[in-house]
N, CA, C and O atoms as a GROMACS GRO file, in nm:
protein
  412
    1MET      N    1  -0.614   0.473  -2.246
    1MET     CA    2  -0.703   0.366  -2.207
    1MET      C    3  -0.666   0.238  -2.293
    1MET      O    4  -0.652   0.246  -2.415
    2ASN      N    5  -0.653   0.128  -2.225
    2ASN     CA    6  -0.615   0.009  -2.287
    2ASN      C    7  -0.739  -0.078  -2.311
    2ASN      O    8  -0.798  -0.129  -2.216
    3ILE      N    9  -0.779  -0.094  -2.438
    3ILE     CA   10  -0.899  -0.171  -2.477
    3ILE      C   11  -0.853  -0.284  -2.568
    3ILE      O   12  -0.795  -0.262  -2.674
    4ILE      N   13  -0.883  -0.407  -2.520
    4ILE     CA   14  -0.839  -0.525  -2.596
    4ILE      C   15  -0.964  -0.612  -2.625
    4ILE      O   16  -1.042  -0.642  -2.534
    5ILE      N   17  -0.979  -0.650  -2.746
    5ILE     CA   18  -1.092  -0.745  -2.786
    5ILE      C   19  -1.022  -0.880  -2.820
    5ILE      O   20  -0.931  -0.885  -2.903
    6ALA      N   21  -1.065  -0.985  -2.755
    6ALA     CA   22  -1.010  -1.115  -2.783
    6ALA      C   23  -1.121  -1.208  -2.836
    6ALA      O   24  -1.228  -1.217  -2.775
    7THR      N   25  -1.098  -1.274  -2.945
    7THR     CA   26  -1.199  -1.361  -3.007
    7THR      C   27  -1.127  -1.477  -3.072
    7THR      O   28  -1.006  -1.472  -3.093
    8ASN      N   29  -1.205  -1.585  -3.104
    8ASN     CA   30  -1.144  -1.686  -3.187
    8ASN      C   31  -1.223  -1.693  -3.320
    8ASN      O   32  -1.218  -1.791  -3.394
    9HIS      N   33  -1.296  -1.582  -3.345
    9HIS     CA   34  -1.378  -1.575  -3.475
    9HIS      C   35  -1.316  -1.467  -3.562
    9HIS      O   36  -1.329  -1.348  -3.532
   10PRO      N   37  -1.246  -1.508  -3.673
   10PRO     CA   38  -1.179  -1.405  -3.760
   10PRO      C   39  -1.274  -1.294  -3.814
   10PRO      O   40  -1.231  -1.182  -3.840
   11LEU      N   41  -1.405  -1.329  -3.830
   11LEU     CA   42  -1.496  -1.224  -3.891
   11LEU      C   43  -1.519  -1.110  -3.792
   11LEU      O   44  -1.554  -1.000  -3.834
   12VAL      N   45  -1.500  -1.135  -3.662
   12VAL     CA   46  -1.512  -1.022  -3.567
   12VAL      C   47  -1.398  -0.921  -3.593
   12VAL      O   48  -1.422  -0.800  -3.596
   13LEU      N   49  -1.277  -0.971  -3.611
   13LEU     CA   50  -1.164  -0.876  -3.640
   13LEU      C   51  -1.185  -0.815  -3.778
   13LEU      O   52  -1.154  -0.698  -3.794
   14HIS      N   53  -1.231  -0.881  -3.870
   14HIS     CA   54  -1.261  -0.825  -4.006
   14HIS      C   55  -1.356  -0.713  -3.994
   14HIS      O   56  -1.335  -0.609  -4.057
   15GLY      N   57  -1.461  -0.729  -3.915
   15GLY     CA   58  -1.560  -0.621  -3.898
   15GLY      C   59  -1.506  -0.503  -3.823
   15GLY      O   60  -1.548  -0.390  -3.850
   16LEU      N   61  -1.416  -0.523  -3.731
   16LEU     CA   62  -1.357  -0.411  -3.658
   16LEU      C   63  -1.266  -0.323  -3.748
   16LEU      O   64  -1.236  -0.209  -3.711
   17ARG      N   65  -1.224  -0.372  -3.858
   17ARG     CA   66  -1.134  -0.296  -3.949
   17ARG      C   67  -1.207  -0.191  -4.028
   17ARG      O   68  -1.144  -0.107  -4.090
   18SER      N   69  -1.335  -0.193  -4.027
   18SER     CA   70  -1.406  -0.093  -4.111
   18SER      C   71  -1.507  -0.020  -4.031
   18SER      O   72  -1.558  -0.070  -3.930
   19GLY      N   73  -1.537   0.102  -4.076
   19GLY     CA   74  -1.647   0.178  -4.019
   19GLY      C   75  -1.628   0.231  -3.879
   19GLY      O   76  -1.727   0.257  -3.810
   20GLN      N   77  -1.505   0.249  -3.834
   20GLN     CA   78  -1.479   0.301  -3.708
   20GLN      C   79  -1.532   0.444  -3.694
   20GLN      O   80  -1.517   0.525  -3.786
   21PRO      N   81  -1.596   0.478  -3.578
   21PRO     CA   82  -1.637   0.614  -3.555
   21PRO      C   83  -1.508   0.705  -3.552
   21PRO      O   84  -1.396   0.660  -3.529
   22LEU      N   85  -1.534   0.829  -3.576
   22LEU     CA   86  -1.424   0.933  -3.575
   22LEU      C   87  -1.362   0.929  -3.435
   22LEU      O   88  -1.432   0.933  -3.334
   23GLY      N   89  -1.230   0.922  -3.433
   23GLY     CA   90  -1.155   0.918  -3.307
   23GLY      C   91  -1.124   0.780  -3.254
   23GLY      O   92  -1.064   0.766  -3.147
   24VAL      N   93  -1.164   0.674  -3.329
   24VAL     CA   94  -1.136   0.535  -3.293
   24VAL      C   95  -1.042   0.471  -3.392
   24VAL      O   96  -1.062   0.484  -3.513
   25SER      N   97  -0.942   0.405  -3.346
   25SER     CA   98  -0.847   0.332  -3.431
   25SER      C   99  -0.835   0.189  -3.379
   25SER      O  100  -0.840   0.162  -3.259
   26VAL      N  101  -0.817   0.097  -3.477
   26VAL     CA  102  -0.803  -0.048  -3.439
   26VAL      C  103  -0.668  -0.096  -3.496
   26VAL      O  104  -0.637  -0.076  -3.613
   27ASN      N  105  -0.592  -0.159  -3.410
   27ASN     CA  106  -0.473  -0.223  -3.445
   27ASN      C  107  -0.484  -0.375  -3.423
   27ASN      O  108  -0.516  -0.420  -3.313
   28ILE      N  109  -0.458  -0.452  -3.529
   28ILE     CA  110  -0.467  -0.597  -3.516
   28ILE      C  111  -0.322  -0.649  -3.536
   28ILE      O  112  -0.270  -0.648  -3.648
   29PRO      N  113  -0.259  -0.695  -3.427
   29PRO     CA  114  -0.125  -0.747  -3.441
   29PRO      C  115  -0.125  -0.876  -3.528
   29PRO      O  116  -0.227  -0.943  -3.540
   30PRO      N  117  -0.013  -0.910  -3.585
   30PRO     CA  118   0.001  -1.034  -3.666
   30PRO      C  119  -0.032  -1.154  -3.582
   30PRO      O  120  -0.005  -1.154  -3.462
   31VAL      N  121  -0.090  -1.256  -3.642
   31VAL     CA  122  -0.131  -1.381  -3.574
   31VAL      C  123  -0.036  -1.491  -3.618
   31VAL      O  124  -0.007  -1.508  -3.736
   32ILE      N  125   0.010  -1.568  -3.515
   32ILE     CA  126   0.087  -1.686  -3.544
   32ILE      C  127  -0.004  -1.807  -3.528
   32ILE      O  128  -0.060  -1.832  -3.421
   33GLU      N  129  -0.016  -1.881  -3.636
   33GLU     CA  130  -0.103  -2.001  -3.638
   33GLU      C  131  -0.024  -2.125  -3.591
   33GLU      O  132   0.094  -2.146  -3.620
   34HIS      N  133  -0.100  -2.201  -3.518
   34HIS     CA  134  -0.043  -2.330  -3.465
   34HIS      C  135  -0.126  -2.441  -3.524
   34HIS      O  136  -0.227  -2.479  -3.464
   35ARG      N  137  -0.091  -2.492  -3.634
   35ARG     CA  138  -0.173  -2.594  -3.698
   35ARG      C  139  -0.147  -2.732  -3.630
   35ARG      O  140  -0.036  -2.769  -3.594
   36GLY      N  141  -0.262  -2.805  -3.616
   36GLY     CA  142  -0.256  -2.933  -3.555
   36GLY      C  143  -0.290  -2.940  -3.406
   36GLY      O  144  -0.306  -3.048  -3.350
   37ILE      N  145  -0.299  -2.825  -3.344
   37ILE     CA  146  -0.332  -2.816  -3.205
   37ILE      C  147  -0.483  -2.795  -3.201
   37ILE      O  148  -0.539  -2.716  -3.277
   38SER      N  149  -0.548  -2.867  -3.107
   38SER     CA  150  -0.690  -2.859  -3.100
   38SER      C  151  -0.747  -2.736  -3.037
   38SER      O  152  -0.867  -2.710  -3.050
   39VAL      N  153  -0.662  -2.654  -2.967
   39VAL     CA  154  -0.705  -2.533  -2.903
   39VAL      C  155  -0.718  -2.424  -3.010
   39VAL      O  156  -0.623  -2.400  -3.086
   40PRO      N  157  -0.830  -2.359  -3.016
   40PRO     CA  158  -0.849  -2.252  -3.118
   40PRO      C  159  -0.757  -2.130  -3.087
   40PRO      O  160  -0.737  -2.093  -2.971
   41ASP      N  161  -0.705  -2.073  -3.190
   41ASP     CA  162  -0.625  -1.946  -3.170
   41ASP      C  163  -0.710  -1.837  -3.118
   41ASP      O  164  -0.826  -1.820  -3.155
   42ILE      N  165  -0.647  -1.762  -3.027
   42ILE     CA  166  -0.722  -1.636  -2.977
   42ILE      C  167  -0.663  -1.525  -3.056
   42ILE      O  168  -0.541  -1.506  -3.057
   43LEU      N  169  -0.748  -1.449  -3.122
   43LEU     CA  170  -0.713  -1.333  -3.205
   43LEU      C  171  -0.742  -1.210  -3.122
   43LEU      O  172  -0.846  -1.204  -3.056
   44GLU      N  173  -0.651  -1.110  -3.123
   44GLU     CA  174  -0.674  -0.990  -3.055
   44GLU      C  175  -0.672  -0.865  -3.137
   44GLU      O  176  -0.601  -0.856  -3.238
   45ALA      N  177  -0.748  -0.769  -3.094
   45ALA     CA  178  -0.746  -0.634  -3.159
   45ALA      C  179  -0.727  -0.534  -3.043
   45ALA      O  180  -0.786  -0.548  -2.936
   46ILE      N  181  -0.645  -0.438  -3.068
   46ILE     CA  182  -0.621  -0.331  -2.966
   46ILE      C  183  -0.692  -0.204  -3.022
   46ILE      O  184  -0.664  -0.161  -3.135
   47VAL      N  185  -0.779  -0.148  -2.944
   47VAL     CA  186  -0.859  -0.036  -2.984
   47VAL      C  187  -0.822   0.086  -2.910
   47VAL      O  188  -0.817   0.082  -2.787
   48HIS      N  189  -0.795   0.197  -2.976
   48HIS     CA  190  -0.762   0.324  -2.914
   48HIS      C  191  -0.870   0.423  -2.945
   48HIS      O  192  -0.920   0.432  -3.057
   49ILE      N  193  -0.906   0.499  -2.842
   49ILE     CA  194  -1.010   0.600  -2.863
   49ILE      C  195  -0.954   0.733  -2.820
   49ILE      O  196  -0.879   0.742  -2.723
   50ALA      N  197  -0.990   0.839  -2.896
   50ALA     CA  198  -0.943   0.972  -2.868
   50ALA      C  199  -1.026   1.026  -2.746
   50ALA      O  200  -1.132   0.973  -2.712
   51ARG      N  201  -0.976   1.128  -2.684
   51ARG     CA  202  -1.037   1.188  -2.565
   51ARG      C  203  -1.176   1.240  -2.596
   51ARG      O  204  -1.267   1.232  -2.513
   52ASP      N  205  -1.192   1.293  -2.718
   52ASP     CA  206  -1.323   1.358  -2.747
   52ASP      C  207  -1.419   1.266  -2.825
   52ASP      O  208  -1.515   1.316  -2.883
   53VAL      N  209  -1.397   1.139  -2.829
   53VAL     CA  210  -1.485   1.044  -2.897
   53VAL      C  211  -1.616   1.039  -2.827
   53VAL      O  212  -1.621   1.055  -2.705
   54ASP      N  213  -1.724   1.018  -2.902
   54ASP     CA  214  -1.857   1.003  -2.849
   54ASP      C  215  -1.861   0.859  -2.794
   54ASP      O  216  -1.858   0.762  -2.869
   55ILE      N  217  -1.869   0.850  -2.663
   55ILE     CA  218  -1.864   0.712  -2.601
   55ILE      C  219  -1.984   0.630  -2.636
   55ILE      O  220  -1.972   0.510  -2.659
   56GLY      N  221  -2.099   0.692  -2.640
   56GLY     CA  222  -2.220   0.612  -2.683
   56GLY      C  223  -2.210   0.559  -2.825
   56GLY      O  224  -2.250   0.446  -2.852
   57LEU      N  225  -2.160   0.640  -2.913
   57LEU     CA  226  -2.133   0.594  -3.047
   57LEU      C  227  -2.034   0.483  -3.062
   57LEU      O  228  -2.050   0.388  -3.138
   58PHE      N  229  -1.926   0.502  -2.982
   58PHE     CA  230  -1.819   0.398  -2.980
   58PHE      C  231  -1.879   0.265  -2.926
   58PHE      O  232  -1.856   0.159  -2.984
   59ALA      N  233  -1.955   0.271  -2.815
   59ALA     CA  234  -2.014   0.150  -2.756
   59ALA      C  235  -2.112   0.083  -2.854
   59ALA      O  236  -2.112  -0.040  -2.867
   60ALA      N  237  -2.192   0.159  -2.921
   60ALA     CA  238  -2.294   0.104  -3.018
   60ALA      C  239  -2.213   0.035  -3.132
   60ALA      O  240  -2.246  -0.077  -3.173
   61TRP      N  241  -2.108   0.102  -3.182
   61TRP     CA  242  -2.029   0.042  -3.292
   61TRP      C  243  -1.962  -0.089  -3.246
   61TRP      O  244  -1.959  -0.188  -3.319
   62LEU      N  245  -1.909  -0.087  -3.127
   62LEU     CA  246  -1.835  -0.206  -3.080
   62LEU      C  247  -1.935  -0.324  -3.059
   62LEU      O  248  -1.905  -0.436  -3.099
   63VAL      N  249  -2.045  -0.301  -3.002
   63VAL     CA  250  -2.147  -0.404  -2.982
   63VAL      C  251  -2.192  -0.465  -3.121
   63VAL      O  252  -2.202  -0.587  -3.136
   64LYS      N  253  -2.218  -0.375  -3.219
   64LYS     CA  254  -2.258  -0.419  -3.351
   64LYS      C  255  -2.152  -0.502  -3.420
   64LYS      O  256  -2.183  -0.605  -3.481
   65LYS      N  257  -2.024  -0.458  -3.410
   65LYS     CA  258  -1.913  -0.528  -3.475
   65LYS      C  259  -1.880  -0.664  -3.412
   65LYS      O  260  -1.821  -0.750  -3.479
   66THR      N  261  -1.918  -0.685  -3.284
   66THR     CA  262  -1.884  -0.811  -3.218
   66THR      C  263  -2.002  -0.904  -3.204
   66THR      O  264  -1.987  -1.013  -3.150
   67GLU      N  265  -2.125  -0.862  -3.252
   67GLU     CA  266  -2.244  -0.941  -3.229
   67GLU      C  267  -2.233  -1.080  -3.304
   67GLU      O  268  -2.300  -1.174  -3.263
   68ILE      N  269  -2.155  -1.092  -3.406
   68ILE     CA  270  -2.142  -1.220  -3.474
   68ILE      C  271  -2.096  -1.334  -3.386
   68ILE      O  272  -2.131  -1.450  -3.411
   69ASP      N  273  -2.016  -1.303  -3.282
   69ASP     CA  274  -1.965  -1.399  -3.186
   69ASP      C  275  -1.962  -1.342  -3.043
   69ASP      O  276  -1.860  -1.342  -2.975
   70LYS      N  277  -2.080  -1.294  -3.003
   70LYS     CA  278  -2.088  -1.227  -2.878
   70LYS      C  279  -2.040  -1.314  -2.756
   70LYS      O  280  -1.981  -1.262  -2.660
   71HIS      N  281  -2.066  -1.441  -2.762
   71HIS     CA  282  -2.034  -1.534  -2.650
   71HIS      C  283  -1.886  -1.577  -2.652
   71HIS      O  284  -1.830  -1.613  -2.549
   72GLY      N  285  -1.825  -1.574  -2.769
   72GLY     CA  286  -1.688  -1.617  -2.782
   72GLY      C  287  -1.588  -1.497  -2.781
   72GLY      O  288  -1.467  -1.516  -2.794
   73THR      N  289  -1.640  -1.378  -2.765
   73THR     CA  290  -1.556  -1.257  -2.774
   73THR      C  291  -1.551  -1.192  -2.637
   73THR      O  292  -1.654  -1.170  -2.574
   74LYS      N  293  -1.428  -1.160  -2.593
   74LYS     CA  294  -1.408  -1.093  -2.467
   74LYS      C  295  -1.354  -0.952  -2.480
   74LYS      O  296  -1.263  -0.928  -2.559
   75LEU      N  297  -1.406  -0.865  -2.407
   75LEU     CA  298  -1.364  -0.723  -2.402
   75LEU      C  299  -1.296  -0.692  -2.266
   75LEU      O  300  -1.349  -0.719  -2.158
   76HIS      N  301  -1.178  -0.634  -2.276
   76HIS     CA  302  -1.111  -0.587  -2.152
   76HIS      C  303  -1.075  -0.438  -2.169
   76HIS      O  304  -1.012  -0.395  -2.266
   77ILE      N  305  -1.117  -0.364  -2.070
   77ILE     CA  306  -1.082  -0.219  -2.071
   77ILE      C  307  -0.997  -0.198  -1.945
   77ILE      O  308  -1.043  -0.220  -1.833
   78ASN      N  309  -0.880  -0.160  -1.963
   78ASN     CA  310  -0.778  -0.146  -1.857
   78ASN      C  311  -0.780  -0.268  -1.765
   78ASN      O  312  -0.787  -0.255  -1.643
   79ARG      N  313  -0.774  -0.388  -1.826
   79ARG     CA  314  -0.769  -0.517  -1.764
   79ARG      C  315  -0.895  -0.554  -1.690
   79ARG      O  316  -0.893  -0.652  -1.615
   80ILE      N  317  -1.004  -0.481  -1.705
   80ILE     CA  318  -1.133  -0.514  -1.652
   80ILE      C  319  -1.214  -0.588  -1.756
   80ILE      O  320  -1.231  -0.534  -1.864
   81GLU      N  321  -1.263  -0.703  -1.733
   81GLU     CA  322  -1.345  -0.774  -1.831
   81GLU      C  323  -1.483  -0.709  -1.824
   81GLU      O  324  -1.542  -0.693  -1.717
   82VAL      N  325  -1.532  -0.671  -1.945
   82VAL     CA  326  -1.657  -0.601  -1.962
   82VAL      C  327  -1.753  -0.675  -2.047
   82VAL      O  328  -1.714  -0.726  -2.152
   83ASP      N  329  -1.875  -0.684  -2.007
   83ASP     CA  330  -1.980  -0.746  -2.091
   83ASP      C  331  -1.999  -0.664  -2.218
   83ASP      O  332  -1.993  -0.541  -2.215
   84LEU      N  333  -2.023  -0.730  -2.328
   84LEU     CA  334  -2.048  -0.665  -2.458
   84LEU      C  335  -2.189  -0.612  -2.466
   84LEU      O  336  -2.268  -0.649  -2.553
   85GLU      N  337  -2.217  -0.524  -2.374
   85GLU     CA  338  -2.352  -0.453  -2.366
   85GLU      C  339  -2.320  -0.304  -2.377
   85GLU      O  340  -2.224  -0.256  -2.316
   86GLN      N  341  -2.400  -0.231  -2.455
   86GLN     CA  342  -2.372  -0.090  -2.472
   86GLN      C  343  -2.368  -0.014  -2.345
   86GLN      O  344  -2.275   0.064  -2.325
   87GLY      N  345  -2.464  -0.030  -2.258
   87GLY     CA  346  -2.463   0.042  -2.126
   87GLY      C  347  -2.344   0.012  -2.041
   87GLY      O  348  -2.288   0.102  -1.979
   88GLU      N  349  -2.304  -0.115  -2.038
   88GLU     CA  350  -2.194  -0.153  -1.954
   88GLU      C  351  -2.059  -0.097  -2.016
   88GLU      O  352  -1.971  -0.058  -1.939
   89ILE      N  353  -2.041  -0.091  -2.150
   89ILE     CA  354  -1.925  -0.034  -2.202
   89ILE      C  355  -1.919   0.119  -2.173
   89ILE      O  356  -1.814   0.172  -2.135
   90ILE      N  357  -2.028   0.185  -2.193
   90ILE     CA  358  -2.036   0.327  -2.159
   90ILE      C  359  -2.001   0.355  -2.013
   90ILE      O  360  -1.927   0.448  -1.982
   91ARG      N  361  -2.053   0.277  -1.926
   91ARG     CA  362  -2.026   0.290  -1.778
   91ARG      C  363  -1.879   0.273  -1.748
   91ARG      O  364  -1.819   0.357  -1.681
   92VAL      N  365  -1.819   0.165  -1.798
   92VAL     CA  366  -1.673   0.138  -1.765
   92VAL      C  367  -1.584   0.238  -1.834
   92VAL      O  368  -1.488   0.284  -1.772
   93VAL      N  369  -1.610   0.275  -1.957
   93VAL     CA  370  -1.523   0.376  -2.027
   93VAL      C  371  -1.533   0.509  -1.951
   93VAL      O  372  -1.431   0.573  -1.925
   94THR      N  373  -1.653   0.550  -1.915
   94THR     CA  374  -1.673   0.672  -1.840
   94THR      C  375  -1.596   0.672  -1.710
   94THR      O  376  -1.529   0.769  -1.675
   95GLU      N  377  -1.608   0.558  -1.637
   95GLU     CA  378  -1.537   0.546  -1.506
   95GLU      C  379  -1.387   0.560  -1.527
   95GLU      O  380  -1.321   0.633  -1.453
   96GLN      N  381  -1.332   0.491  -1.629
   96GLN     CA  382  -1.192   0.493  -1.650
   96GLN      C  383  -1.144   0.632  -1.693
   96GLN      O  384  -1.034   0.673  -1.656
   97ILE      N  385  -1.227   0.706  -1.770
   97ILE     CA  386  -1.187   0.840  -1.807
   97ILE      C  387  -1.185   0.930  -1.680
   97ILE      O  388  -1.093   1.011  -1.665
   98HIS      N  389  -1.281   0.917  -1.594
   98HIS     CA  390  -1.285   1.000  -1.472
   98HIS      C  391  -1.167   0.960  -1.380
   98HIS      O  392  -1.102   1.046  -1.322
   99GLN      N  393  -1.139   0.831  -1.368
   99GLN     CA  394  -1.023   0.782  -1.290
   99GLN      C  395  -0.893   0.832  -1.340
   99GLN      O  396  -0.806   0.870  -1.261
  100SER      N  397  -0.876   0.834  -1.474
  100SER     CA  398  -0.745   0.882  -1.531
  100SER      C  399  -0.729   1.032  -1.507
  100SER      O  400  -0.616   1.079  -1.493
  101ARG      N  401  -0.838   1.107  -1.503
  101ARG     CA  402  -0.829   1.251  -1.477
  101ARG      C  403  -0.792   1.279  -1.337
  101ARG      O  404  -0.728   1.381  -1.310
  102GLU      N  405  -0.832   1.189  -1.240
  102GLU     CA  406  -0.798   1.207  -1.103
  102GLU      C  407  -0.655   1.173  -1.072
  102GLU      O  408  -0.601   1.221  -0.972
  103ASP      N  409  -0.588   1.088  -1.157
  103ASP     CA  410  -0.455   1.040  -1.133
  103ASP      C  411  -0.348   1.148  -1.165
  103ASP      O  412  -0.228   1.123  -1.150
   0.00000   0.00000   0.00000
């Protein structure tokens, strides 16, 4: 499952680096800064979850870690933009798991 978090707030990424639930890993690619350009840099984190991860725990952790900039942070799960709400994350992750089992 492809989970990408995009934000322009560095503290969101800093928060994602710690306290991951068991079965969750976060990869933050290097950032190239463009000084002098008025457009803020978009920072990304790639999140991987194991098959046996507790989806509710994962969703709660993700919402808590991104609440510092909830409106400026975007979540994409398999290219689907998802609201940073616990119930919505659970619903989409569950659907994607069931869909991948059918493929």
